Every structure is written in structure tokens, then in C-alpha cells.
TIPABA-101912 format. One record per atom (N, C-alpha, C, O): x, y, z; residue number from 1; residue in one letter. Coordinates in steps of 0.2 Angstrom, whole numbers, plus 5000, padded with zeros to 4 digits. Layout:
      x      y      z     n   res
      X      Y      Z   NUM     a
...
//
This chain:
      x      y      z     n   res
   4992   5103   4629     1     x
   4988   5103   4632     1     x
   4985   5095   4635     1     x
   4983   5093   4640     1     x
   4985   5090   4630     2     x
   4982   5085   4628     2     x
   4988   5081   4633     2     x
   4987   5076   4635     2     x
   4994   5083   4634     3     x
   4997   5078   4640     3     x
   4998   5080   4646     3     x
   5003   5078   4650     3     x
   4995   5084   4648     4     x
   4994   5088   4655     4     x
   4986   5082   4658     4     x
   4982   5079   4655     4     x
   4989   5082   4664     5     x
   4984   5074   4667     5     x
   4986   5075   4676     5     x
   4992   5076   4678     5     x
   4983   5074   4677     6     x
   4982   5072   4687     6     x
   4983   5062   4688     6     x
   4979   5058   4685     6     x
   4989   5062   4692     7     x
   4992   5054   4694     7     x
   4989   5052   4693     7     x
   4984   5056   4693     7     x
   4987   5044   4692     8     x
   4984   5040   4689     8     x
   4983   5035   4698     8     x
   4980   5030   4700     8     x
   4989   5038   4702     9     x
   4989   5035   4708     9     x
   4983   5037   4713     9     x
   4980   5034   4716     9     x
   4983   5046   4712    10     x
   4978   5048   4716    10     x
   4970   5048   4715    10     x
   4967   5053   4718    10     x
   4967   5045   4711    11     x
   4963   5043   4708    11     x
   4959   5036   4712    11     x
   4953   5034   4710    11     x
   4964   5034   4718    12     x
   4962   5026   4719    12     x
   4959   5031   4726    12     x
   4962   5036   4727    12     x
   4955   5028   4730    13     x
   4952   5030   4739    13     x
   4960   5030   4742    13     x
   4964   5026   4741    13     x
   4959   5035   4745    14     x
   4966   5034   4749    14     x
   4971   5037   4748    14     x
   4974   5038   4753    14     x
   4974   5039   4742    15     x
   4980   5038   4740    15     x
   4981   5047   4739    15     x
   4977   5051   4736    15     x
   4987   5049   4742    16     x
   4988   5058   4744    16     x
   4991   5059   4736    16     x
   4990   5065   4734    16     x
   4993   5057   4733    17     x
   4995   5060   4726    17     x
   4991   5065   4724    17     x
   4985   5064   4723    17     x
   4995   5071   4722    18     x
   4988   5075   4717    18     x
   4994   5079   4713    18     x
   4996   5085   4713    18     x
   4997   5075   4710    19     x
   5004   5076   4707    19     x
   4999   5078   4697    19     x
   4996   5074   4694    19     x
   5001   5084   4695    20     x
   5004   5082   4687    20     x
   5007   5079   4684    20     x
   5012   5077   4687    20     x
   5006   5076   4679    21     x
   5010   5073   4676    21     x
   5011   5076   4666    21     x
   5007   5077   4661    21     x
   5017   5076   4667    22     x
   5017   5081   4658    22     x
   5021   5072   4656    22     x
   5027   5070   4657    22     x
   5015   5070   4652    23     x
   5020   5066   4647    23     x
   5023   5066   4642    23     x
   5020   5066   4636    23     x
   5028   5065   4642    24     x
   5034   5065   4636    24     x
   5036   5061   4631    24     x
   5040   5062   4627    24     x
   5031   5055   4634    25     x
   5034   5048   4633    25     x
   5029   5045   4623    25     x
   5024   5044   4620    25     x
   5037   5045   4621    26     x
   5034   5045   4612    26     x
   5027   5042   4610    26     x
   5024   5045   4605    26     x
   5022   5036   4616    27     x
   5019   5033   4613    27     x
   5012   5038   4618    27     x
   5007   5036   4616    27     x
   5012   5044   4622    28     x
   5006   5045   4625    28     x
   5003   5041   4632    28     x
   4998   5042   4636    28     x
   5008   5037   4632    29     x
   5002   5033   4638    29     x
   5006   5034   4645    29     x
   5004   5030   4650    29     x
   5009   5039   4646    30     x
   5011   5037   4655    30     x
   5004   5043   4658    30     x
   5000   5048   4656    30     x
   5005   5038   4663    31     x
   4999   5040   4670    31     x
   5001   5042   4675    31     x
   4996   5043   4679    31     x
   5007   5041   4678    32     x
   5010   5043   4685    32     x
   5013   5047   4684    32     x
   5014   5049   4679    32     x
   5016   5050   4690    33     x
   5020   5057   4693    33     x
   5026   5053   4692    33     x
   5029   5054   4687    33     x
   5027   5048   4697    34     x
   5036   5047   4696    34     x
   5034   5037   4697    34     x
   5029   5035   4698    34     x
   5041   5033   4698    35     x
   5040   5027   4698    35     x
   5037   5026   4705    35     x
   5031   5024   4704    35     x
   5039   5028   4711    36     x
   5036   5027   4717    36     x
   5027   5026   4716    36     x
   5023   5021   4718    36     x
   5025   5031   4713    37     x
   5015   5031   4714    37     x
   5015   5025   4708    37     x
   5009   5023   4708    37     x
   5017   5021   4703    38     x
   5016   5017   4700    38     x
   5017   5011   4704    38     x
   5014   5006   4704    38     x
   5023   5011   4707    39     x
   5023   5005   4713    39     x
   5019   5004   4717    39     x
   5017   4998   4718    39     x
   5015   5009   4721    40     x
   5011   5010   4723    40     x
   5003   5007   4721    40     x
   5000   5003   4724    40     x
   5002   5011   4715    41     x
   4997   5005   4711    41     x
   4997   4998   4709    41     x
   4992   4995   4708    41     x
   5002   4996   4707    42     x
   5006   4991   4707    42     x
   5005   4985   4711    42     x
   5005   4980   4709    42     x
   5005   4987   4718    43     x
   5005   4984   4723    43     x
   5000   4986   4729    43     x
   5001   4986   4735    43     x
   4995   4988   4724    44     x
   4986   4989   4727    44     x
   4983   4983   4720    44     x
   4980   4978   4720    44     x
   4984   4986   4717    45     x
   4980   4979   4711    45     x
   4983   4974   4714    45     x
   4979   4970   4717    45     x
   4988   4973   4714    46     x
   4991   4964   4718    46     x
   4987   4961   4722    46     x
   4983   4956   4720    46     x
   4987   4964   4727    47     x
   4983   4965   4735    47     x
   4977   4964   4734    47     x
   4974   4960   4738    47     x
   4974   4967   4727    48     x
   4967   4966   4727    48     x
   4966   4961   4723    48     x
   4960   4958   4723    48     x
   4970   4957   4719    49     x
   4969   4951   4714    49     x
   4970   4946   4721    49     x
   4966   4941   4723    49     x
   4974   4947   4724    50     x
   4977   4940   4730    50     x
   4971   4941   4735    50     x
   4968   4935   4737    50     x
   4970   4945   4738    51     x
   4963   4945   4744    51     x
   4960   4938   4743    51     x
   4961   4933   4746    51     x
   4956   4939   4734    52     x
   4948   4935   4737    52     x
   4950   4930   4737    52     x
   4946   4925   4739    52     x
//
């Protein structure tokens, strides 16, 4: 049960993702439900850094 979590992209305000992540990685660090959510979060972080 410790490998179940909500997608980290859905924690950002305005992001509609409500999927559940089943972490099947060896190191137990999977945060996103898909590559698409991971990319969206990376773009959000990049735009936040460069807008300053």
C-alpha cells in the first residue's frame, strides 16, 4: 500500500490530473501517472524559473 499515491502533477493549482500512481519502480520514486504529466510539470517548473 505504500506504493500507491496521487499523481504529483495534480497537486499543482489548475492541473486537472486526479489519477493514481502505482509505483512499480525499483527505487520507489515514481511520482507521475504518465510521461505526459511529468512533462507538463517540468514545463511548469521551467516557465516558473525563467519568468523571474
